[in-house]
Each structure stands twice: as C-alpha cells, then as structure tokens.
Steps between C-alpha positions, in 0.01 A plus 500: 500500500813285522511234769828448676571146378466617141772757564756239599502567874459257784205538737402310809146394581314280745344159447180395675695342788697823558814374327704760312598420142687695237320558169721598207535460126710206387779538246770304322699451821203308644490231233677242717292582809177472298609163362577382854155624611331277240742209542422476871127506433305176547373315194141575598567873533706500181219334309247760616734777383608358162226239438778237497797390711753568228817665627531657159213734587690614809810573293296704251338694783840580649631607159217751460638697792800599289290679240582865439282768655220641287414169336148498640604246761520572870578273791492567873637275770437479872806428710527384859827424668684564175306231311226540242168371633263628232500615137234694307546597137308634204565521128334725244438387142548839333393370161161373621396667823743773614279592796456140620759275662526132586578462870639207697573437865701252704567467874755266651399192695426572863422868434139463389208665685713789624407750232822483297321462167240766575765751608702439182189540285414831666845635415489353151159658438635840603799463267277380214265796531797736488600345166156517340385144566127491574428125518669189633423158359610173657465130426482256790415137549146462626634308799726791599249631751756708687605722211140534382405618848788752496366649176141498628586669830705788358202735505488527120239361260655164414317307228548127457463304177524124544669303223555173679750419645599869497340822614552831321490800737449854373569775754438869411747713697248772588606722788169465682401578857430127553856416402650770723283384790615141447865604498435709811335208681791269420744766609326550834502128578870476417579814697322383814674162479840667474429728797394221736858415615553872560182584690406161648838341570528190714869556564691829528872569528638842598837540331712763667337481841761657725588463866533876540188668643362763266597327176233464232552125466460446873184715505353295217575173678352639820176604329457167322557314827286720727228526236432129562583382148336159457775343288865415544739789563879500459778757518801504268817645647844339460619640834216386727332175606191667644344845481207601720455135582466411130738237361754661264683334211816613319345508149172451319617165366557378856136537606321179597213572258445722197331829594209625293608855579845640567517845661829660398655773716866492400714784359427592138814338366395161634133499393544344155720218630251416774218507243691256278559268797130514585405418142734205480363368832139517372366810676188631321479861623728780619436804716800733464505789746860594416547836331767664288538242223678633193394415143719190474388366838137566414528315170666202669226488764219500245681248280528259795129537569401436137740208455382324814122559509505749787262793545658807652379781726738794522782579528510804728176430682347474847385140461169317477234356728207262475265493800307189396457273799658209314809712416549788748811628326651838591820522296541877548722713717209722603469589867173310557323200355210587270160407641304241300214625288380545145700793356775420252788752491771526233747788488832581337620727778571336835429828679159525337438138597573573865270803487216300347536211743503746791197686370302180445589381850373825652175454309470142617517366142709186479693385195476178305846552360771759456772515236769765472591475131813713524680534169246262347730284289234230471189486718283807435172659596335303218616173661363604837159595359471156345604334826248699707230423247544129567606479866143490639579758772580839350213744444694830489820567305738787578778577251781748489682460168769735373530330161311268267670223304201417278222755556258347248524154658468665843191687380330181381575325828383797706175533303419141585614504863341833593156360421558267795679733740602867522852577381644816655822671404690823554551698181866568568725726293230750403741792485743348249536700182311327223705322237521698176543305181462816288346846510156396378179574689469130575847465648455819699171377644612144579677464833600206713230599745231501232615159374497342844158647577367362173627156599340522844167633370465234232600218735261609776783566745433750776792744481566731794746786528659409834544207737267659760232533232553136402451391862194725537344341193600149603322550832173578323523234228596235755222571744200641311283401203558695182263789430282438197575852374628833636194638683606591855306635797696681769369474856648712778439622853669834425419718201860608439624141488223416257600783268863384500392145418263615226769716341743210506247270333422750226870562433554123472234477230227350719137608473298632796135464390207667671299253707150404377198616707416155635850447635503851645187421699651173627814678617317785668296243691811352664732802533490770770294816455687755293678243281552587134440240233675671216811326379708525725256376764562701817384279785599775750715467808201363689481179300524184706661170411159340440382788281817499292478123459141525383597775254784289355279193471243692296761657275676168446173339394408761238550411134593855397809505722828319434710604801469685830782710642456576870696804629505517881657731755497453878261731684399544860147399407620175345724434799196526727354197324802298610653463153623698201249341262754258354294205622229602253750418225633177647176336605442209258639692201505186286120521475524824306522440126637844418858622530557674834803708589569740785691823550609552862672837499656446845653165401875474566578262211429560128279191465386208710238230487241536773434175685163342432265383776477163328868481414508401131803622312308618194223692676717762666466869424807698391548826688710785360645807668476704180182537288707512182653161576157349552368656179799376299445147627130516413582634153744214438235251614238656271741489205571133565127428510456684170783303340359168620149584380595550138575217253866403459504643148608353170752614239286562190642415158438796266411400147697610196837473673791384284769411752728334244503812280562721803797291613637497147474879479683536832772256390551683169538833677750362751704342224550852362542652847679233707534732801131591492334832418173690470294377208444723203134598444443240228631207704318628806171513310562153356555356847184663638310368199617143574312524828195679369570819694298772323690803369414829338553499120850620412755530223880508502652782293855604426451806278289811493303379197432162664367683805256699283378189315452310826314794655259513205429131544461500879307821564181442689171689461655813656801486266760524778810281539791456742869474405748330733876498444695182565861402557650208691485553874233771496255430783329821614389680183323783678803585712714522186228691309506221244126504434272738309125482566193627316662541158261623229572492129812414307681823587488435876615141452795618286591768752490249788722253318749775410510610865594146601758484224664823614509408869550123483635437152824353639297254712167443335449181299141576408162602637158358572179654368172432681150647486423735787330290765155589636453622853503223759667383820874463462633195685837337545589130472845352521719201568826463690678165493635462853805271518361323806123544494441475124277736301315771690197665335431863594185697433367842590439856388708590196609802304804719546450529879475128571817495716404815688152374583630148574149358477607144425418145602707190426456124477735219403438316174336282394188694597186318604157650436497603867839669466374702204198612699729609784729688262213695351328585829808572716621837360340822618384565143276190507176697554566685172511168317162413648345828384525710815553815288161455335633386162413135555734206555782424260525167317586297811496168314741645246723631779506157665599342169771761451662414834460124452671519162782710644538240774511219245771679302706556816461134602590366156807718447762497777705727272245777556683721749256792488181597327368853538154554347407861567250628433243225474184679389182373666172587329147367557521297179864382497845504662822534301865601523604841372869454568715205609865437576647151545853405601641150447804347665666166426402285792407148593278412788429193705165331481365628835273201552761231433581289804853579608696584812681831537 
C-alpha cells in the first residue's frame, strides 16, 4: 500500500495544536531550503541532531536531498508558511540489511512539542512499509530525551540499547492495532484542537452581511446576534457602517480584532479572495455558505485554507450552531434557533438539516451542535464525531452523509464513538444502480447499497431508511434504556390493536415469547376479569389506569422480558375513568428498568415523547401513531444492544501467508498486462496459494494427450474428472458451456477436449483438469475493490444460480473475527452450514479461515479489482475452492489510516 508522500504528492495534516502543515517529499530543489533549516538551528539543537555543532554536517545533510530516487534514501519535510520546520529521513543499507533503515529526525527551534516529529515519522513509516522496510534503527544522544520520547510514544515496540553517551533504538514497523490506536488518538487530539476556533469561537465576523432584508448574509448576522452569541460579533460590508445594530467594517483587514471564525456569504466569484484576506489577517476557521463555485474557485478556496491554517465548513451549506452556554452560536440561516440539548447533528443537505432540527424540536430533544457540511471540502462527518466524543455534552449523534472521503478512517472513528453514544444515519441513495467493475458474480452482487450497509453494520451505526424513521428511533434511544435483547411483550386494551402491534414486532425481527406461569398469575391478579395473558396481553377495555400501571410495573421487573410495547385506543370505558390510560405510562417511568414504548393509534403526530410526572428528560416514553414505527425503533435499539454486548473484535493473522510472494506475483502479472486483466489459472492458483487458500487439485493442459495424462493422475476413488476450458476473459464457464463434468475413462476425456477444440479452438489457450468433487454445500466468496470504500468481501450461497438467489452478505476488509461470524451467519443458507439438513455442520473453522485469508489477500493487494471464488465446497471435514477467477488492475491506494486532511 503506497502512502501519498512516497508517491511525490503534497498532503496536509494537523499538528497537536491544530496547526496545518504540509508534508511532502524533498528533492534536489530543496537543497538550499534544507541547508537554511539547519543553519538557522541553535547550536544545542544542532548538536542533538548531528552529535556535534559542525556546519559541515548540515551541508552533508542538505546534499543528501539531491540524491536520485530509488537509492534507498527517502526524506520528508514539514512546511508551514512556506518554510521547512521539520525533516525526517531514512536510508537503507542494501548490502547489509535491505529491510532495515537508519532513521533521523530534526525539528526547528520553537516548533518542539507540537507533534511535528511524530507526524513526519508516521508518514515516513507508511512510506517505508510500502518499500519493504520492516525496521527502523536510530542513534541518539542519551541526553536527547525529546527524540527518545517521540520514538517511545509512537505506539510501536521501541527497544533501547545504551552505549553511553549514545542510545541505539530499534523500532519494528509492525502494523499493529496498538500503533493504529496511537495514531488515531493523536489525530483526534489534533482534530479537536483545529475545530475549536470553528465551533467555540470568541469572535465572529459575517462577511457579506447585507442591508437588504431577505439576504442570506443578513439572516446569518441576525441569527448570530439574536442567538445571544457570547463573543464579539462584526459585520463586513464596504457599503455600510452598521447592519442590524452591528458595527460594519469595509474589509476583513479593517476589523478591530482578528476573528476566530469568518462566515462568508458573498457571491461565488468573490469567495476565494475573501478567504485569502481572512488567512492573511489570521482567521483560523471559515464557514462558507456561498454556492455555485466552479472548479478553479473551489481550488483557490481550499488552497487559501491550507496555506493559512484555516478549517473550512462548506461551501454551499446552511451554517453551523453550538448551543453551549459559554458559546451560544447560531451561525445558520434557519428560521428558528436550535434549542440546547445533547444531540449532535451533521448533514450535507441543508434541507435535511432543517427537517432534522424541526423534528427534534417537535420531540423536545435539544441539540448540542449542528453543522451543515455542504459540499464538504474539509470538515466532514468524521471530524464531527471526534468533536462530539470530546465535547462533554453530546450523547446522541445524527448524521446524513451523501459521500465518504475516507470510509475506513470513518469506520474506525465510528466504532469507537458509538460505544459511547448512538450514531444514527439515513441510508441514502439505496436505489442507485450498483457499480459494475466486470460481469463476475462478485461484481454483480456488490452494490453501493451493500457496501454502505457493510460499513454501517461493522461500525455499529444505526442506519434507517428515511428521516421519519431516524427521528422515531432517536426518540426511543434518547429517552429509554436499551433492551438487553429482542424479547417484547405487547400490552393492549383492544385485541385488534394488540394484533397489529404483535405483527409489526414479528416483521421487525423481534421475539414475542410466551409468558411464564408465575408472571401470568401476577398479571391476572392485577388486571380486570376477562383479561388474556397470552402475548399480546389483552388488558380489555375495562382496564383502569392503576391496573395498567401495575401490569407494566410487573412486566418491567421480569428478567425474561426486554421491552414492553403498549398499544392503546380510546374507549368510552376508559374515558369514564377520567383519562385515556396514558398516565399509567408517564407515572415515574424512570423507575422501570425495561424499555417502554407506546402505540397510540389516534395520535395526530407520527411520534412524540410523553411528558413524565417527574419531568426528567431521559425517563419519557416515546409514543407512536403506527405500530410498525414503534417496532422498527425497538428493533434498532435491540440491534444496538447486541452490537454493544459483543467484543470489539480483532483482525486475526492467518499463518502460512506469504505477502511478499503474493505482491511479487501481482507485480509480475501487471508488468505483462499493464492495463490489467483476468489472471490465467496458473497465476490465479499461485496467488491463492500465497495466502493459504485451499484449492481442489488441478492440472493445466494444452493438448488432448496432456488432458488424458492429467486425468489419470487426478482421478479420485470414483475415477471421475472435470474438464474446464480457458481463454482470457472467460468468466462464466457454465453459461458458455465451457465445462464438462463426470468424465470417465480416457475416451470421454479425449472427446471432451475435442469438443472444446472444435467450439473454442480460436479462443482457447488451454484447459484445467480436476477430480470430480464430492457432494457438499456449494458456497460463494468474492472480493470487489471499491474505489472509495476499499475491499468488500462477499459471501453466500454459490453455484450457477448465485446471482438469481442473491443470498449474499458483505463486510469491508480487513475482517475481524466478529465480521467473519456475521458473514457466515447472515445469509439465509446459514442453517445449512450448521447442519439443519441433518448432515451435520460443515467445517466452520475452515470456513472462517477461508474468509480471513481472502480478506488478507484483498487488504494486501490494492491491485486486486475482483476475486470470484465459486463454488467454494463446504464439507464436514474441510472447505476448499473448486473454481476461482481473479482480476488485477494497476492501481495505487492511499494508506487509509495515515493522518491527512482531505
């Protein structure tokens, strides 16, 4: 996997204080700048770097930059304000240790303790791994505590060997979970620091605030002012001295103080110039609501932000808000101020944002913050998750994302954050036609929808189909405890309503268990005569508020019940009691430890939170007008509880994997096929063998006689073999009648080969001979390398009808042990694998290994565009591939876990 700096590109990343720096490879043109970097260094710093204060060492270091590429030497620099502030380099001694490199690091005076060196090392490590370096070594003076601490805190196993006055450090570059977690932790701290001027500004300027009522700029200024922003507020308009009572200035540079945040609402053609002015004045964050920027204007805007340390929300957005008491910022042009609370909302669409804010307000759920990401040039959903994780207020996250810049980094962040708070999203774009890389089973099965759902499932994100469903689920997760599992009891005062609620629960995948005898007796003792204690529990129309309350209390205290769904309709009998039984739900609901939800069929709104007698925000009961909505919300809550209850999962390392040989095989093939192609059977088998993926015995033949000899060698106890024709580009052998099964004796083998020769002689390059496989369960496993999401692993029922049956599940690689379990158990054919047909379970451990090895291959080889293994034969004693097709494409990929801005 090639990291960006190793490819010669510039990337921007954040330091621990939120400063933006450019990380790039140095080259011959940088020799003078590198020499100046060392020349300006203090004697003390120079001595720690070179073990002396000799300027000759600095000249030699600058000269190394001019070395030609491919010499085993690589150097990265960090730039800020056009000046080099840090250098990290490594050099390989090919003659002695070609997989080990000597590394060195230097940071300019005044830039220490900001993470410059650590950031450079992270990028250098990624580049080194891509070029086969497995170990860094470094010599440092024992008194150089700072650099020794940098090495020690990387998250890698750094060994120290003291040879006074020097210390020898040996750092294996293992891509471990500890290292990724360390990088992630540093990235979160830097991200939050960079977002502080944006989301907790002490001074805001609205650029483009107009005097004309109805303009966007004026609406923004009005909302900031009337929202009681706690900091300083200015308007920028060259034609006005005051707008809405706010002092106006002719330009950003004329403001009496430097704003932390500039809100830009000028025409598209003026956005980049305003951004440059803001950067030069020292502004740290931009909110650009302007729309319609063309490619050149967009590039200029982002360049200004990167060059001047500014984070950017937008363009083409509704704005942002932070309801913290110490901030109280409403920099949106929404019609109403968001109420303060604990729900974080981030959307790309302004219209969706307005809908979510309105829905939350109707529910009485306030927001901690709101960000309309718009075209998402910089700040993303990943940034907002990290902010909410650390803000001390947010306990519910609502996202509506139309695109993902770095799905694997987003997934890691979401997996961590969702263990602290629910993350809800709308699975938008479900009806898009799936991308088709080729006509293989894998490509046909993999769709954008399947990929997104795999991301959400693995990250623990609650994905809903619509905005109303998202709000219905948010109401439950915000107000009620999670159910321990999916066992639901329906209680009703009308049998028909109970049936509707029970049907909805069953259709949502919830269980409705029969009640145990002891609980039945308890319920009959408190309910009216004639009540039924089956599930649903029919309390009859005669039930009183006190009786219903007693019934709910007993159900909510029983260990065999996870949730109670109460379906009520108004009746004349209930009205005679002076109430419609709702008080039974709202009386001290926080004392009930089980999840409670209501269905009020006469309710005039889809969902609302019933007020509690005691008034706590988190003890309220959600009430739904539709039983299906209530059941969906309960099902989402049960799924979240299940996800939280299981271990996070680890990515196992299969033994016997030869990654280096696999990469070499892929490189050799692509050298011969620079545009990419399907592998021939021999190369395909070699690649599978590199990863220990078991295959049926086979032989490649090119003549009739070779086919006979191979058949004699490969025949099993029954003496039968299979002959498969091959030519470049052939994918579906059965559809082309390019396979002969159950061949007995030499005559049948010869006849089969001649048939191929007659029909495909102008195409066929050879054939594969295999023994006839025993009877077993035919499965399908495949890989699609998604350009955005990375490798997707698919699994399900195989054979010739795999696309028709469409019994597939998918997860993004690399697979954890939990992901493999989900893959195996998700398809409808899963009971067959467990022995439901009476034949006994298949080799489940072998099947897990098969999928893990396929995942490892997909993760190691970004060139792997598609892998189509069908059928995979599952037997009680083993699992192996009967046929496989692999397509490679020349492609580089970014290290998805490397710290970098978009």
